[in-house]
C-alpha positions as CSV (number, residue, x, y, z in Angstrom):
1,M,0.0,0.0,0.0
2,T,2.9,2.3,0.8
3,S,6.6,2.3,1.2
4,N,6.8,4.8,4.0
5,P,8.8,2.9,6.7
6,M,6.1,4.1,9.3
7,L,3.4,2.6,7.1
8,N,4.4,-1.0,6.4
9,S,2.1,-2.4,3.8
10,R,2.0,-5.8,5.4
11,V,0.2,-4.5,8.5
12,A,-2.9,-3.8,6.3
13,E,-2.9,-7.3,4.8
14,N,-5.5,-9.8,6.1
15,V,-7.1,-7.2,8.3
16,I,-10.4,-8.4,9.9
17,M,-13.1,-5.8,9.9
18,D,-14.1,-5.7,13.6
19,S,-15.2,-2.0,13.7
20,K,-16.5,0.7,11.5
21,P,-14.3,1.7,8.5
22,M,-11.8,4.5,8.7
23,T,-12.4,7.8,6.9
24,V,-10.2,10.6,5.6
25,Q,-11.9,13.0,7.9
26,G,-11.4,10.7,10.9
27,A,-7.6,10.5,10.1
28,I,-7.5,14.3,9.9
29,N,-9.2,14.6,13.3
30,K,-6.8,12.1,14.9
31,T,-3.8,14.0,13.4
32,M,-5.1,17.3,14.9
33,I,-5.5,15.6,18.3
34,L,-1.9,14.2,18.1
35,L,-0.5,17.6,17.1
36,G,-2.4,19.2,20.0
37,I,-0.8,16.7,22.4
38,V,2.6,17.5,21.0
39,V,2.1,21.3,21.5
40,L,0.9,20.8,25.1
41,S,3.7,18.4,26.2
42,G,6.2,20.6,24.3
43,Y,5.0,23.6,26.2
44,Y,5.7,21.8,29.5
45,T,9.4,21.1,28.8
46,W,9.7,24.6,27.2
47,T,8.4,26.1,30.5
48,L,10.8,23.9,32.5
49,C,13.7,25.3,30.5
50,A,12.5,28.9,30.8
51,Q,12.2,28.5,34.6
52,G,15.8,27.4,34.9
53,F,15.3,23.6,34.9
54,A,16.9,22.9,31.6
55,D,18.9,19.9,32.9
56,K,15.7,18.3,34.1
57,A,13.9,19.1,30.8
58,M,16.8,17.7,28.7
59,L,16.9,14.5,30.8
60,L,13.2,14.1,30.3
61,A,13.6,14.7,26.6
62,M,16.3,12.0,26.3
63,V,14.1,9.5,28.1
64,S,11.2,10.5,26.0
65,A,13.2,10.1,22.8
66,I,14.0,6.5,23.7
67,A,10.4,5.8,24.8
68,G,9.1,7.4,21.6
69,L,11.3,5.2,19.4
70,V,10.0,2.1,21.2
71,L,6.4,3.2,20.8
72,A,7.0,4.0,17.1
73,I,8.3,0.5,16.5
74,I,5.3,-1.0,18.3
75,A,2.8,1.1,16.4
76,S,4.5,0.4,13.0
77,F,4.1,-3.4,13.4
78,N,0.8,-3.4,15.4
79,P,-1.5,-0.6,14.0
80,K,-4.3,-1.8,16.3
81,S,-2.3,-0.6,19.2
82,S,-2.0,2.9,17.7
83,R,-5.1,4.0,19.6
84,I,-2.8,4.0,22.7
85,T,0.7,4.1,21.2
86,A,0.0,7.1,18.9
87,P,-1.1,9.5,21.7
88,A,1.7,8.2,24.0
89,Y,4.2,8.8,21.1
90,A,2.9,12.3,20.7
91,I,3.5,13.0,24.4
92,C,7.1,11.7,24.2
93,E,7.9,13.6,21.0
94,G,6.3,16.8,22.5
95,L,8.6,16.6,25.5
96,L,11.5,16.3,23.1
97,V,10.4,19.0,20.8
98,G,9.9,21.5,23.6
99,S,13.4,21.0,25.0
100,V,15.1,21.1,21.6
101,S,13.1,24.1,20.5
102,Y,14.0,26.1,23.6
103,A,17.7,25.3,23.1
104,Y,17.5,26.6,19.5
105,S,15.5,29.6,20.5
106,T,18.3,30.7,22.9
107,L,20.8,30.7,20.0
108,Y,18.8,32.1,17.1
109,D,16.1,34.7,17.6
110,G,12.8,33.8,15.8
111,I,14.0,30.4,14.5
112,I,11.1,28.5,16.1
113,L,8.4,30.5,14.5
114,H,10.1,30.2,11.1
115,A,10.6,26.5,11.5
116,V,7.0,25.8,12.5
117,G,5.7,28.0,9.7
118,I,7.9,26.4,7.0
119,T,7.0,22.9,8.3
120,L,3.2,23.6,8.1
121,L,3.5,25.3,4.8
122,T,5.5,22.4,3.3
123,M,2.8,20.0,4.5
124,F,0.0,21.9,2.9
125,V,2.0,22.4,-0.3
126,M,2.6,18.6,-0.5
127,L,-1.1,18.0,0.2
128,F,-2.0,20.4,-2.7
129,A,0.5,18.7,-5.0
130,Y,-1.0,15.3,-4.0
131,K,-4.6,16.3,-4.4
132,T,-4.0,18.0,-7.8
133,K,-1.9,15.0,-8.9
134,L,1.2,17.1,-9.5
135,I,2.9,14.4,-7.5
136,Q,1.5,10.9,-7.6
137,A,2.4,8.0,-5.3
138,T,3.4,5.6,-8.1
139,D,5.3,2.4,-7.4
140,T,8.6,4.0,-8.6
141,F,8.0,7.0,-6.4
142,R,7.4,4.8,-3.4
143,R,10.6,2.8,-4.0
144,V,12.7,6.0,-4.5
145,V,11.3,7.6,-1.3
146,F,11.6,4.4,0.7
147,I,15.3,3.8,-0.3
148,S,16.1,7.4,0.3
149,T,14.5,7.4,3.7
150,V,16.3,4.2,4.8
151,A,19.6,5.7,3.6
152,I,19.0,8.7,5.8
153,A,18.1,6.5,8.7
154,I,21.5,4.7,8.2
155,F,23.2,8.0,8.0
156,Y,21.6,9.1,11.3
157,L,22.6,5.7,12.9
158,V,26.3,6.1,11.8
159,G,26.3,9.6,13.2
160,F,24.8,8.4,16.5
161,I,27.3,5.6,16.9
162,G,30.1,8.0,16.0
163,S,29.0,10.4,18.8
164,L,29.0,7.6,21.3
165,L,32.6,6.8,20.3
166,G,33.7,10.4,20.7
167,H,33.6,11.3,17.0
168,P,30.5,13.5,16.6
169,M,29.3,14.3,13.1
170,T,30.6,17.7,12.1
171,I,29.1,18.0,8.6
172,F,26.3,20.3,9.8
173,N,28.5,23.2,10.7
174,G,27.1,25.8,8.3
175,S,29.3,24.7,5.3
176,M,27.8,24.5,1.9
177,I,28.0,20.7,2.0
178,G,26.2,20.6,5.4
179,I,23.5,23.0,4.1
180,G,23.1,20.9,1.0
181,V,22.7,17.6,2.9
182,S,20.2,19.3,5.3
183,L,18.2,20.6,2.3
184,L,18.2,17.1,0.7
185,I,17.0,15.5,3.9
186,C,14.2,18.1,4.1
187,V,13.1,17.3,0.6
188,I,13.0,13.5,1.3
189,A,11.1,14.2,4.5
190,A,8.6,16.4,2.6
191,L,8.1,13.7,0.0
192,N,7.1,11.3,2.8
193,F,3.9,13.4,3.2
194,V,2.7,12.0,-0.2
195,L,3.1,8.5,1.1
196,D,1.2,9.4,4.2
197,F,-1.7,11.0,2.3
198,D,-1.8,8.1,-0.1
199,F,-2.0,5.6,2.7
200,I,-4.9,7.4,4.4
201,E,-6.8,7.8,1.1
202,R,-6.3,4.2,0.1
203,G,-7.2,3.0,3.6
204,S,-10.4,4.9,3.4
205,N,-11.2,3.5,-0.1
206,N,-10.4,0.0,1.0
207,N,-12.6,0.3,4.2
208,L,-9.8,-0.5,6.7
209,P,-10.9,-0.6,10.3
210,D,-11.1,2.8,12.0
211,Y,-8.1,2.3,14.2
212,F,-6.1,3.0,11.0
213,E,-7.2,6.6,11.5
214,W,-4.8,6.7,14.5
215,Y,-2.2,4.8,12.5
216,G,-2.4,7.3,9.7
217,G,-2.3,10.2,12.1
218,F,0.7,8.7,13.8
219,A,2.6,8.4,10.4
220,L,1.8,12.0,9.6
221,L,3.1,13.1,13.0
222,V,6.3,11.2,12.5
223,T,6.9,13.0,9.2
224,V,5.9,16.4,10.7
225,I,8.3,16.1,13.6
226,W,11.1,14.8,11.4
227,L,10.7,17.6,8.9
228,Y,10.5,20.2,11.8
229,F,13.8,19.1,13.3
230,E,15.5,19.1,9.9
231,I,14.3,22.6,9.1
232,L,15.5,23.7,12.5
233,R,18.9,22.3,11.7
234,L,18.9,23.9,8.2
235,L,17.9,27.3,9.5
236,A,20.5,27.1,12.2
237,Q,23.2,26.5,9.6
238,L,22.0,29.3,7.5
239,N,22.1,31.6,10.6
240,R,25.7,30.6,11.2
241,R,26.7,31.8,7.8
242,N,25.2,35.3,8.4
């Protein structure tokens, strides 16, 4: 059905209809709920940082990042659990987003509003491109986006392992290469929106159970947060060059 890593096609195979079918509007509603949870939990860690408890907020963010990864894996392979795992994931990611956003805001004035605005604008532009068929989720498109996304995941993993071994990745230092890599990752992240939209539409057309509304919302949230972080990093690099 889709090659988005968060939307494994096998989870939709041999599904037994034990509830009412999902709808596009239902998936939109669930997505809005999840985004609201992210904002609320993000506000909590942002406030902790602003009150001088940045160390506590960052520790909470680190624990939440690990918990969020576990929840994402569970939801990806067990979409029926997404009624619970998706909101829990939103809480964890919100705590992480709040702490990271505050850290960036202390370095670059106005960067958070710009990053949020660009992220939302990108999502709506991709939705427009999808609805008007300027971009179509063909099999070739899915394969290309999937391979690119997996390659970026490996890139992240190598960087993480390197940092643990005392060799942090220094490519994102404001150089033209670093900016180019960030821009490329942002493009791939944005293209994942098309796979998310396609999954939700196909799921509605194929009358998948309504818990796939949470699953679709979860996938969209993963893409939104990924793109937001990458745009933050891109804007930070551009600010370093000024």
